[in-house]
KELOKOL-766344 format. One record per residue: x, y, z of N, C-alpha, C, O in turn; residue in three letters; residue number from 1; chain. Coordinates in Angstrom, 2 decimals, always signed. Layout:
BEGIN
[site [X; Y; Z]; [X; Y; Z]; [X; Y; Z]; [X; Y; Z]; 'ALA'; NUM; 'A']
...
END
This chain:
BEGIN
[site [-11.03; -27.31; +2.23]; [-10.76; -26.64; +0.98]; [-9.29; -26.26; +0.92]; [-8.71; -25.80; +1.90]; 'MET'; 1; 'A']
[site [-8.69; -26.45; -0.25]; [-7.28; -26.10; -0.42]; [-7.13; -24.76; -1.09]; [-7.92; -24.39; -1.96]; 'GLU'; 2; 'A']
[site [-6.10; -24.03; -0.68]; [-5.84; -22.71; -1.24]; [-4.45; -22.69; -1.85]; [-3.52; -23.32; -1.35]; 'TYR'; 3; 'A']
[site [-4.32; -21.94; -2.94]; [-3.01; -21.76; -3.56]; [-2.19; -20.74; -2.79]; [-0.96; -20.83; -2.73]; 'LEU'; 4; 'A']
[site [-2.88; -19.78; -2.19]; [-2.20; -18.72; -1.47]; [-3.19; -18.02; -0.54]; [-4.40; -18.05; -0.78]; 'ASP'; 5; 'A']
[site [-2.68; -17.39; +0.50]; [-3.49; -16.56; +1.37]; [-2.77; -15.22; +1.50]; [-1.60; -15.16; +1.88]; 'ILE'; 6; 'A']
[site [-3.48; -14.14; +1.16]; [-2.90; -12.80; +1.16]; [-3.60; -11.94; +2.22]; [-4.76; -12.16; +2.54]; 'LEU'; 7; 'A']
[site [-2.87; -10.97; +2.75]; [-3.43; -10.04; +3.73]; [-3.13; -8.62; +3.31]; [-2.02; -8.32; +2.85]; 'TYR'; 8; 'A']
[site [-4.11; -7.75; +3.47]; [-3.90; -6.34; +3.11]; [-5.21; -5.60; +3.22]; [-6.10; -5.98; +3.98]; 'GLY'; 9; 'A']
[site [-5.31; -4.52; +2.46]; [-6.50; -3.69; +2.49]; [-7.29; -3.85; +1.20]; [-6.73; -3.99; +0.11]; 'LYS'; 10; 'A']
[site [-8.62; -3.83; +1.35]; [-9.53; -3.89; +0.20]; [-10.28; -2.57; +0.10]; [-10.57; -1.91; +1.09]; 'ALA'; 11; 'A']
[site [-10.58; -2.22; -1.14]; [-11.45; -1.09; -1.42]; [-12.50; -1.60; -2.39]; [-12.53; -2.79; -2.71]; 'SER'; 12; 'A']
[site [-13.38; -0.70; -2.86]; [-14.36; -1.15; -3.84]; [-14.56; -0.08; -4.89]; [-14.29; +1.10; -4.68]; 'TYR'; 13; 'A']
[site [-15.05; -0.54; -6.05]; [-15.26; +0.35; -7.19]; [-16.39; +1.33; -6.92]; [-17.41; +0.98; -6.33]; 'TYR'; 14; 'A']
[site [-16.19; +2.55; -7.34]; [-17.25; +3.55; -7.28]; [-18.23; +3.30; -8.44]; [-17.89; +2.65; -9.42]; 'ALA'; 15; 'A']
[site [-19.42; +3.83; -8.30]; [-20.46; +3.65; -9.32]; [-20.04; +4.14; -10.70]; [-20.56; +3.66; -11.71]; 'ASP'; 16; 'A']
[site [-19.10; +5.08; -10.77]; [-18.71; +5.64; -12.07]; [-18.08; +4.61; -13.00]; [-18.01; +4.84; -14.21]; 'LYS'; 17; 'A']
[site [-17.62; +3.47; -12.47]; [-17.02; +2.44; -13.30]; [-18.05; +1.48; -13.89]; [-17.74; +0.71; -14.80]; 'PHE'; 18; 'A']
[site [-19.28; +1.52; -13.37]; [-20.33; +0.62; -13.84]; [-20.55; +0.83; -15.34]; [-20.75; +1.96; -15.79]; 'ASN'; 19; 'A']
[site [-20.52; -0.28; -16.12]; [-20.73; -0.20; -17.56]; [-19.46; -0.01; -18.37]; [-19.51; -0.08; -19.60]; 'GLY'; 20; 'A']
[site [-18.33; +0.22; -17.72]; [-17.06; +0.38; -18.43]; [-16.41; -0.99; -18.63]; [-16.75; -1.96; -17.95]; 'ARG'; 21; 'A']
[site [-15.47; -1.05; -19.57]; [-14.75; -2.30; -19.82]; [-13.71; -2.56; -18.75]; [-13.02; -1.64; -18.30]; 'LYS'; 22; 'A']
[site [-13.62; -3.83; -18.34]; [-12.56; -4.23; -17.40]; [-11.34; -4.62; -18.21]; [-11.39; -4.66; -19.44]; 'THR'; 23; 'A']
[site [-10.24; -4.90; -17.53]; [-8.99; -5.24; -18.21]; [-9.10; -6.52; -19.03]; [-8.34; -6.70; -19.99]; 'ALA'; 24; 'A']
[site [-10.02; -7.42; -18.67]; [-10.15; -8.65; -19.45]; [-11.20; -8.52; -20.56]; [-11.48; -9.49; -21.26]; 'ASN'; 25; 'A']
[site [-11.77; -7.32; -20.73]; [-12.70; -7.07; -21.82]; [-14.18; -7.16; -21.45]; [-15.04; -6.77; -22.24]; 'GLY'; 26; 'A']
[site [-14.47; -7.67; -20.26]; [-15.87; -7.73; -19.81]; [-16.37; -6.33; -19.49]; [-15.58; -5.41; -19.25]; 'GLU'; 27; 'A']
[site [-17.68; -6.17; -19.50]; [-18.29; -4.92; -19.06]; [-18.49; -5.02; -17.54]; [-19.10; -5.96; -17.05]; 'ILE'; 28; 'A']
[site [-17.95; -4.04; -16.82]; [-18.06; -4.07; -15.37]; [-19.50; -3.87; -14.93]; [-20.20; -2.97; -15.40]; 'PHE'; 29; 'A']
[site [-19.93; -4.72; -14.01]; [-21.28; -4.65; -13.45]; [-21.16; -4.66; -11.94]; [-20.73; -5.64; -11.34]; 'ASP'; 30; 'A']
[site [-21.55; -3.55; -11.32]; [-21.46; -3.40; -9.86]; [-22.26; -4.45; -9.10]; [-22.03; -4.66; -7.91]; 'ASN'; 31; 'A']
[site [-23.20; -5.12; -9.77]; [-24.04; -6.11; -9.11]; [-23.49; -7.52; -9.17]; [-24.07; -8.43; -8.58]; 'ASN'; 32; 'A']
[site [-22.39; -7.73; -9.88]; [-21.77; -9.07; -9.96]; [-20.68; -9.20; -8.91]; [-20.13; -8.21; -8.43]; 'LYS'; 33; 'A']
[site [-20.37; -10.44; -8.57]; [-19.34; -10.72; -7.57]; [-17.98; -10.84; -8.26]; [-17.49; -11.94; -8.53]; 'MET'; 34; 'A']
[site [-17.37; -9.67; -8.54]; [-16.09; -9.62; -9.23]; [-15.12; -8.74; -8.47]; [-15.51; -8.04; -7.53]; 'THR'; 35; 'A']
[site [-13.84; -8.78; -8.89]; [-12.82; -7.98; -8.22]; [-11.64; -7.73; -9.15]; [-11.48; -8.39; -10.17]; 'ALA'; 36; 'A']
[site [-10.84; -6.75; -8.75]; [-9.60; -6.44; -9.46]; [-8.42; -6.80; -8.56]; [-8.45; -6.56; -7.35]; 'ALA'; 37; 'A']
[site [-7.38; -7.37; -9.17]; [-6.14; -7.69; -8.48]; [-5.00; -7.38; -9.44]; [-5.17; -7.49; -10.65]; 'HIS'; 38; 'A']
[site [-3.85; -7.00; -8.91]; [-2.73; -6.60; -9.77]; [-2.15; -7.74; -10.58]; [-1.75; -7.54; -11.73]; 'LYS'; 39; 'A']
[site [-2.08; -8.95; -10.00]; [-1.33; -10.02; -10.69]; [-2.06; -11.35; -10.86]; [-1.68; -12.14; -11.73]; 'THR'; 40; 'A']
[site [-3.08; -11.63; -10.08]; [-3.76; -12.92; -10.21]; [-4.38; -13.05; -11.60]; [-4.90; -12.07; -12.14]; 'LEU'; 41; 'A']
[site [-4.32; -14.24; -12.20]; [-4.88; -14.43; -13.54]; [-6.39; -14.16; -13.57]; [-7.10; -14.43; -12.60]; 'PRO'; 42; 'A']
[site [-6.88; -13.64; -14.70]; [-8.31; -13.44; -14.88]; [-9.00; -14.79; -14.74]; [-8.49; -15.81; -15.21]; 'PHE'; 43; 'A']
[site [-10.15; -14.79; -14.09]; [-10.88; -16.03; -13.86]; [-10.55; -16.71; -12.55]; [-11.22; -17.67; -12.17]; 'GLY'; 44; 'A']
[site [-9.53; -16.24; -11.84]; [-9.18; -16.80; -10.54]; [-10.30; -16.50; -9.55]; [-10.82; -15.38; -9.50]; 'THR'; 45; 'A']
[site [-10.67; -17.50; -8.77]; [-11.70; -17.34; -7.75]; [-11.01; -17.16; -6.40]; [-10.12; -17.93; -6.04]; 'VAL'; 46; 'A']
[site [-11.43; -16.14; -5.66]; [-10.87; -15.89; -4.33]; [-12.00; -15.68; -3.33]; [-13.11; -15.27; -3.69]; 'VAL'; 47; 'A']
[site [-11.69; -15.98; -2.08]; [-12.62; -15.71; -0.98]; [-12.02; -14.57; -0.17]; [-10.89; -14.67; +0.33]; 'ILE'; 48; 'A']
[site [-12.78; -13.49; -0.05]; [-12.31; -12.30; +0.66]; [-13.05; -12.21; +1.99]; [-14.28; -12.24; +2.04]; 'VAL'; 49; 'A']
[site [-12.26; -12.11; +3.07]; [-12.85; -12.00; +4.41]; [-12.53; -10.65; +5.02]; [-11.37; -10.24; +5.09]; 'LYS'; 50; 'A']
[site [-13.57; -9.95; +5.46]; [-13.42; -8.70; +6.20]; [-12.93; -9.07; +7.60]; [-13.65; -9.74; +8.34]; 'ASN'; 51; 'A']
[site [-11.73; -8.66; +7.96]; [-11.13; -9.05; +9.24]; [-11.83; -8.43; +10.44]; [-11.68; -8.92; +11.56]; 'MET'; 52; 'A']
[site [-12.60; -7.38; +10.23]; [-13.29; -6.72; +11.34]; [-14.55; -7.48; +11.76]; [-14.86; -7.57; +12.95]; 'LYS'; 53; 'A']
[site [-15.30; -8.04; +10.77]; [-16.56; -8.70; +11.11]; [-16.63; -10.17; +10.68]; [-17.63; -10.84; +10.91]; 'ASN'; 54; 'A']
[site [-15.56; -10.67; +10.07]; [-15.44; -12.06; +9.61]; [-16.42; -12.46; +8.51]; [-16.58; -13.65; +8.24]; 'ASN'; 55; 'A']
[site [-17.08; -11.49; +7.87]; [-17.96; -11.80; +6.75]; [-17.10; -12.10; +5.52]; [-16.04; -11.51; +5.33]; 'LYS'; 56; 'A']
[site [-17.58; -13.04; +4.69]; [-16.82; -13.43; +3.51]; [-17.65; -13.30; +2.24]; [-18.88; -13.27; +2.27]; 'THR'; 57; 'A']
[site [-16.93; -13.22; +1.11]; [-17.56; -13.19; -0.20]; [-16.63; -13.89; -1.19]; [-15.41; -13.76; -1.11]; 'VAL'; 58; 'A']
[site [-17.22; -14.63; -2.12]; [-16.45; -15.30; -3.17]; [-16.58; -14.46; -4.43]; [-17.68; -14.15; -4.88]; 'LYS'; 59; 'A']
[site [-15.43; -14.09; -5.02]; [-15.42; -13.25; -6.21]; [-14.49; -13.83; -7.27]; [-13.61; -14.64; -6.98]; 'VAL'; 60; 'A']
[site [-14.70; -13.39; -8.51]; [-13.86; -13.79; -9.64]; [-13.04; -12.57; -10.08]; [-13.58; -11.48; -10.22]; 'ILE'; 61; 'A']
[site [-11.75; -12.78; -10.28]; [-10.88; -11.69; -10.74]; [-11.12; -11.45; -12.24]; [-10.96; -12.35; -13.06]; 'ILE'; 62; 'A']
[site [-11.52; -10.21; -12.57]; [-11.76; -9.88; -13.98]; [-11.17; -8.53; -14.37]; [-11.45; -8.02; -15.46]; 'ASN'; 63; 'A']
[site [-10.36; -7.93; -13.48]; [-9.81; -6.62; -13.77]; [-8.47; -6.45; -13.07]; [-8.09; -7.27; -12.23]; 'ASP'; 64; 'A']
[site [-7.76; -5.39; -13.41]; [-6.47; -5.07; -12.78]; [-6.65; -3.90; -11.82]; [-7.47; -3.01; -12.04]; 'ARG'; 65; 'A']
[site [-5.86; -3.91; -10.77]; [-5.92; -2.87; -9.75]; [-5.87; -3.55; -8.40]; [-5.67; -4.76; -8.35]; 'GLY'; 66; 'A']
[site [-6.05; -2.87; -7.32]; [-6.13; -1.41; -7.21]; [-4.76; -0.77; -7.38]; [-3.73; -1.42; -7.20]; 'PRO'; 67; 'A']
[site [-4.76; +0.48; -7.72]; [-3.50; +1.20; -7.96]; [-3.23; +2.23; -6.88]; [-2.66; +3.29; -7.14]; 'PHE'; 68; 'A']
[site [-3.64; +1.89; -5.66]; [-3.39; +2.72; -4.48]; [-2.49; +1.91; -3.56]; [-2.77; +0.75; -3.26]; 'VAL'; 69; 'A']
[site [-1.40; +2.51; -3.12]; [-0.43; +1.81; -2.28]; [-1.09; +1.19; -1.06]; [-1.90; +1.82; -0.39]; 'LYS'; 70; 'A']
[site [-0.75; -0.06; -0.78]; [-1.24; -0.75; +0.40]; [-2.52; -1.53; +0.19]; [-2.91; -2.33; +1.05]; 'GLY'; 71; 'A']
[site [-3.20; -1.33; -0.94]; [-4.43; -2.06; -1.21]; [-4.13; -3.25; -2.10]; [-3.35; -3.15; -3.04]; 'ARG'; 72; 'A']
[site [-4.76; -4.39; -1.78]; [-4.47; -5.61; -2.54]; [-5.60; -6.07; -3.43]; [-5.38; -6.87; -4.34]; 'ILE'; 73; 'A']
[site [-6.82; -5.58; -3.20]; [-7.95; -6.01; -4.01]; [-9.02; -4.91; -4.03]; [-9.23; -4.20; -3.05]; 'ILE'; 74; 'A']
[site [-9.67; -4.79; -5.18]; [-10.79; -3.87; -5.37]; [-12.03; -4.70; -5.65]; [-12.04; -5.47; -6.62]; 'ASP'; 75; 'A']
[site [-13.04; -4.58; -4.85]; [-14.25; -5.38; -5.01]; [-15.35; -4.62; -5.74]; [-15.37; -3.39; -5.74]; 'LEU'; 76; 'A']
[site [-16.25; -5.36; -6.38]; [-17.46; -4.74; -6.92]; [-18.28; -4.24; -5.73]; [-18.07; -4.66; -4.60]; 'SER'; 77; 'A']
[site [-19.22; -3.34; -6.01]; [-20.04; -2.80; -4.92]; [-20.86; -3.89; -4.25]; [-21.00; -3.89; -3.03]; 'LYS'; 78; 'A']
[site [-21.41; -4.83; -5.04]; [-22.21; -5.93; -4.47]; [-21.37; -6.79; -3.52]; [-21.84; -7.18; -2.45]; 'ALA'; 79; 'A']
[site [-20.13; -7.07; -3.92]; [-19.25; -7.87; -3.06]; [-18.89; -7.10; -1.79]; [-18.84; -7.68; -0.70]; 'ALA'; 80; 'A']
[site [-18.65; -5.81; -1.94]; [-18.33; -4.98; -0.77]; [-19.50; -4.92; +0.20]; [-19.31; -4.95; +1.42]; 'ALA'; 81; 'A']
[site [-20.72; -4.84; -0.33]; [-21.91; -4.84; +0.53]; [-22.02; -6.15; +1.30]; [-22.40; -6.15; +2.47]; 'GLU'; 82; 'A']
[site [-21.70; -7.26; +0.64]; [-21.84; -8.57; +1.28]; [-20.91; -8.72; +2.49]; [-21.25; -9.42; +3.45]; 'GLN'; 83; 'A']
[site [-19.76; -8.06; +2.46]; [-18.86; -8.17; +3.62]; [-18.90; -6.93; +4.52]; [-18.06; -6.76; +5.40]; 'ILE'; 84; 'A']
[site [-19.89; -6.08; +4.29]; [-20.13; -4.96; +5.20]; [-19.07; -3.88; +5.22]; [-18.71; -3.39; +6.28]; 'GLY'; 85; 'A']
[site [-18.57; -3.50; +4.03]; [-17.51; -2.48; +4.01]; [-17.90; -1.20; +3.29]; [-17.03; -0.35; +3.05]; 'MET'; 86; 'A']
[site [-19.16; -1.03; +2.94]; [-19.57; +0.15; +2.19]; [-19.33; +1.44; +2.99]; [-18.80; +2.41; +2.45]; 'ILE'; 87; 'A']
[site [-19.70; +1.45; +4.23]; [-19.57; +2.66; +5.04]; [-18.11; +3.05; +5.24]; [-17.76; +4.23; +5.12]; 'ARG'; 88; 'A']
[site [-17.24; +2.09; +5.55]; [-15.84; +2.43; +5.82]; [-15.04; +2.63; +4.54]; [-14.08; +3.41; +4.53]; 'SER'; 89; 'A']
[site [-15.41; +1.95; +3.45]; [-14.73; +2.15; +2.17]; [-13.48; +1.33; +1.98]; [-13.25; +0.78; +0.90]; 'GLY'; 90; 'A']
[site [-12.65; +1.23; +3.01]; [-11.41; +0.44; +2.96]; [-11.35; -0.38; +4.25]; [-11.53; +0.16; +5.34]; 'VAL'; 91; 'A']
[site [-11.10; -1.68; +4.11]; [-11.01; -2.57; +5.28]; [-9.83; -3.52; +5.15]; [-9.34; -3.77; +4.05]; 'VAL'; 92; 'A']
[site [-9.39; -4.03; +6.27]; [-8.36; -5.08; +6.29]; [-9.03; -6.38; +5.91]; [-10.10; -6.71; +6.41]; 'ASP'; 93; 'A']
[site [-8.39; -7.13; +5.00]; [-8.96; -8.37; +4.52]; [-7.94; -9.50; +4.46]; [-6.73; -9.29; +4.44]; 'VAL'; 94; 'A']
[site [-8.50; -10.70; +4.43]; [-7.74; -11.92; +4.12]; [-8.30; -12.39; +2.77]; [-9.51; -12.50; +2.60]; 'GLU'; 95; 'A']
[site [-7.40; -12.67; +1.83]; [-7.82; -13.13; +0.50]; [-7.25; -14.53; +0.30]; [-6.04; -14.72; +0.24]; 'VAL'; 96; 'A']
[site [-8.16; -15.51; +0.19]; [-7.76; -16.90; -0.04]; [-7.95; -17.21; -1.52]; [-9.05; -17.10; -2.06]; 'LYS'; 97; 'A']
[site [-6.86; -17.61; -2.17]; [-6.89; -17.94; -3.60]; [-7.25; -19.41; -3.72]; [-6.50; -20.27; -3.26]; 'VAL'; 98; 'A']
[site [-8.39; -19.69; -4.34]; [-8.83; -21.07; -4.49]; [-8.05; -21.80; -5.58]; [-7.63; -21.21; -6.57]; 'LEU'; 99; 'A']
[site [-7.88; -23.09; -5.35]; [-7.17; -23.94; -6.31]; [-7.97; -24.15; -7.56]; [-7.52; -24.84; -8.47]; 'LYS'; 100; 'A']
END
């Protein structure tokens, strides 16, 4: 598989209070979908996020902007965060592969 870019940093995930609110691209945020927020990647970009601690991965679609906390590169939906085992810690080191 070819990647446009590979990024490294910290991931966090959306709290339940955002469920049902509009995302930056106009969609309604759903904590059960495999989506994420990134500061600059175009909406609709597909990325694979790997938790560096346990090597679990999840494929998500960028549909929002953020995170707006220094040092964090991606905000995952709760379902995506559960898939890579980061709910308990809240913030984890990740590798983000941008698919072509």
